[in-house]
N, C-alpha and C positions, 0 to 999 in steps of 0.2 A: 371077489366083490361077492356078496349074496341077495342075490333073484333084481340085479340092477342100484341096489344098495347102495351105498357112499362105504360100511361096513364092509368086514371081511370076513366076522362072524356076526351072529344074532344076540352077543353078551350087551350091546353097549346096548342097542335097542330095545333088548329084554332088561334089561336093568333097569332104563327111563321107565318104560313099563311098572315096571314091577314101583318104585316109586313116586311117580306122579299121578298114576291111575289105581295102585295099588294100596299103598300104605299111606300117602296123605288124605286121600278119605278113609282112612279108619279115625286120624285127626279132624278132618272135618266134622263127620258122623255125632265127634264129641265133643264140639263146638254149637254142632246144632241142637242135638241133643238136652244140654245143661243147657240152651240158649246163650252164647257167648256173643258179645257184639263183630268178633270176625266171622263165628258161623256162614253166615250167610252171603259172603262177599267171597269168604273160600269154596261155597259149592260151587256159587259163578265159577269159581278159577279152574274147579276140579273138571265143570261142564266144556269152560269152554276149552283146558286143556281137549278133553276127547275130541270138539270139536276140531282142534288148530291138528292134532295129532295126526286124524284118519284124510286130513289134506291132503298133508306133508305127506303121508302113503300116497296116495292117490298120484301125489304131483311128479311123486320120486319113480316109482315101480309101477305105475299105470294103473289104473280101472281093472278091475277082475268080476262082474258079474254073475258068473255061477262058483261058488255061493255068491247070493249078493252083502256078502257080512258088512263091505266096506260101507253100504249104502242104506243098512239099516244102525248100526252104528253112529254113521253119521247125523240122519233124521235122531235118533233118539239123544243126541246129543242137543243138539236144534233145539227141537220140542224143549227137553226138559229148560235151555234154557229162558226158553218161550214160558211159559207156567209160569217156571221163579220168579220172572220179572211180570207177567199178570198178577199173581195172588199176591204179589208180594209179603210173602214170607218171613220179610225180615223178624227174627228178635226183638 
């Protein structure tokens, strides 16, 4: 177990992060840039994925206040979802 997580190494969480919060947002960027019908909802999905990732991380390994990266990234996800919904940035 690595740091209280259910994984034996960082490989699986790293691959999940790479795909969901690394590669997929590049497709979302393309969709938003070209004003595809799926771009806006995909952007919300990526932002929601960030919030879920941080929430699960805190539940599994606990909250670490120093440095406050969990708080910063979780807050960034919440603020970006709220702004997307308020601004109605649909193509």
